[in-house]
N, C-alpha and C positions, 0 to 999 in steps of 0.2 A: 374733823369732819369726814375725811377719807375713811377712817376706821368705822365711823358710825354708819356711813352709807354701805360699806362692805358687810355690815351685819345682816343686810338683806341677802340671803343665800342665792336668790335668783340672779341678782346683779353680780354678786361675787363670782358665781359659776360662769356667767357669760364673759366676764372680764378675763378669767383664767383661760377660757377657750379661745378668746381673741388674742391673748398674749402667747399662748402655747397651743396653736391649732392642731399640732400632731398628737397632743395628749388625749383629746376627745373625752374629757371628763363628763360623766353623766349625772353624778350625784355628789354632794358634799356630805360626808359622814360626820366630820368634826370641824367646827369653825370657832376660832377665838380671836377677838381683836384686842390690841394692846396687851399681848401675851408677854408676861414677865418670865425671863429665864435668869435666875439669880443663883448660880452655883456658889457654894461657900468658897470664899477667897478669890473669886474670879470677877472680872468686869461684868457688870450687869447689862443685860440686853432686853429691850422691849420691842417685839415684833408688831408692826402695824396690823398685819393680818396673818393668821396661821391656819392652814387648811389641810385636812386629810380627805382624799376622795375615795371612791368605792374600790379603787385598785391599790390603796395604801400609798399613793403618791403624796408626798408632803410638799406643800407649796407655801412659801412665805412671800408675802407681797409687801413692799415698802415704797414709800414716796419720799424723794429727797428734793427739796426746793433749792437749797444752797450748796454750792460745790465746796466741800470742806477739804478737798485735796487728799482724801484718804479712802476713796471708794474701793479699790481692790483689797486693801487691808481690812476694811469694814466687812466686806462680803466674805472674805476668808474666815473671819471670826464668826460670822453668822452661820456659815456652814458647820463649823465645829460645834456651835451651841445647839444646832438642830439635832445632830447626832448624839450629843450628850443627853438629850431628852428621850432618845429612842432606845439606847442600849443600857440594860440593867446590869448591876454588878456581876451576876452569874451568867450573863448571856455570852454566847459565842459571837465573834465579829460577823459571822455570816448572817446574823439577824438583820444587819443593816441592808443586806441585799434585797430584803422584802420591802424596803421603804425608799424608792427613788426620791431624791430631793431636788426641788426647784426653788431657786431664789429669784424673784422678779423685782427689779428695782426701776421705778419710774422716776426719771430725772428731768428737772426743768433746766437742764444744761447738757452740753455735749462733752462728756468727760474725755472721750477718746479722740475727739476732734476729726472724725472721718465724715461727719455729716449724715451718717446712717441713722435710720429710725430705731434699728435693733442691733445690739451687739450680743451674740450668744457664745458662751464659752463652755467647753468640756475639756477634760484632761486627755491629751494625746501624746504619743511618743515623739520626741524631737527629731528622731532619725527618719521615722515613717509616720506622717500625720494621719495615715489611714489606720494605724494601730491604736485602738482605743484602750485607755487604762481600765475602763469598765467599772468605775466606782459608782456609777449612776448618779452623779452630781451634775447639775446644770445651773448655770447662772445666766440670766437674761437681763440686760440693761437697756432701757428704752430712753431715747432722746426726744423730748417734747419739742425741741427746736428744729427737728428734721424737716426738710422741704421736699425731699424725694422719697418715694416709697416703692419697694418691690412688691410683687403680688402677695407674698406671705404677710407683709406688714400692713396691707390696706385695711384689714378688719380692725386694727388698733388705731388707725389714723385719727378718727374723730375723738377718741378718748384723749389722745395726746394733745389735740387742739383744745379740748375742754380744759386741760391743765393750764392753758394760756388764756382761758376765758373766751375761746373762739369756737366752742362746740357747735356743731350743726344740729339744731333742734329737729330737723327733719329725720334724723337718725333715731329710730325707735329706742335704741339702747341709751343714747344720750338723753333723750326725753325722759326715759325711766329714771336715770340718775338725777336729773334736775328735779323731778318730782319727789324723789327720796330726800334730796337736800332740803326742799321746801318742807317736807314732812318733819324732818329733824328740827328745823327752825321753829316749827309751830308747837313742838313738844316741849312744854315748860321744863320738865325734869332734865331732858337731854340737853336742852339749850343752856340750862344752868350749869350742868357739868362741863359743857364746852366752854362757857364763859369763864368758869373757874380755872380750867386748864390754860386758857389764853392769858388770864391774869397772872398765873404762876410763871408762865413762859416770859411774859412781859417784865415781871418783877425780876426774874433771873437775868434777863437781858439788860435791864436798867442797872442792876448792881454791877454787872460785868462792865458796862460802859462807865459807871462812876469810878470803878477801880482803875480802869484804863485811863480815865480822865485825870485821876490823882497821880498816876504814874507818869502821865504825860506832862503834868505841871512840874513834877519833880525833875524830869529830864529836860524840861524846856521844849518839849516836842508835842504840842497839843493840836496840831493840824489834823483836820478830818473828824474830830470828836463831835463838833456841832452837826456835821452832816449825818453821822451815825445816830445822834439823838433825834434829829428830824425824821430820819427814816423809821426809827422805832415808834415815834408818835403817829406818823401816818399809817403805819401797819396796824397799830392798835385801833385807830379810828375806823379803818377799812374793815377790820375783823368784826368789830362790834356793830357797824352799820349793816354788814351782811347778815347779821343775826337779828336785825330789826330791833336792836336795843334802843330804849327811849333816849332821846338826845340829852335829857337831864342827867341820866345815869352816865352817859359817855363823858359829859362835862366833868362830873364828879370823879370819874376814874382818871381822866387826864390831869385833874388838879392833884389827886393823891399820888399818882404814879410819877408825875414829872414836875410837880410843884409849879404849875403854870398859872399865870394871872388870867382873869376872865377875858381880857383883851387878847392875850396870846391864844387862848382856847378858841375864841371866835375866829381869829385869823387862820388857825389850822383847819377848823371845820369848813371855812369858806374855800 
């Protein structure tokens, strides 16, 4: 859904400028959502949003809901993959200087534990922090759980609140995003694509849980599996209800995905 909303260039541009107020981007020249970067023999990456503005700034925007304990390593690899797509075999390395890169990660958790809304990183000298390496790479990590905001972070405050379903509808930007979400939900083709993606994700999660459950039985350590299953079922119901999917279809999906009885399905829906 985040990617589909960001297909609206006006919304995407404003989010970039709220996240990177010093950038002052005026126009999006190139925008791709769910951009695949699949170099031969390398780990595959899919960027939620990939943007190039009028000054050749490359901006990748990601949203991370669960803390997988690998954020710095993930972002290191993202930066490398961005450069991989910019430098052709015969190019001089100086070509990269024409394309400053920014990776923006919106997190529904506080990875660094300082309580800040924004964590911004650039490469500096360890002996003199005022000496910049000058590779024009910037990483910005936002914490949606933040309670306190400095002046530079206030423009992004309501978007972070929206990530927790607490967005202020009096904010024109948040109202615009909500309207775009409703538009996506009403579009049969896009809704079908989103449902298909959700189903694939749920199926992958179900298989992972089943594998873990089997391993748990083998080891005699099956505690917590029921809780994980319940969480998956509730997430599926919530996702489909937000898309205004017919209750009959939701029941059928629950039955197929989790092999639930009608009584169990009713209990979960209630």
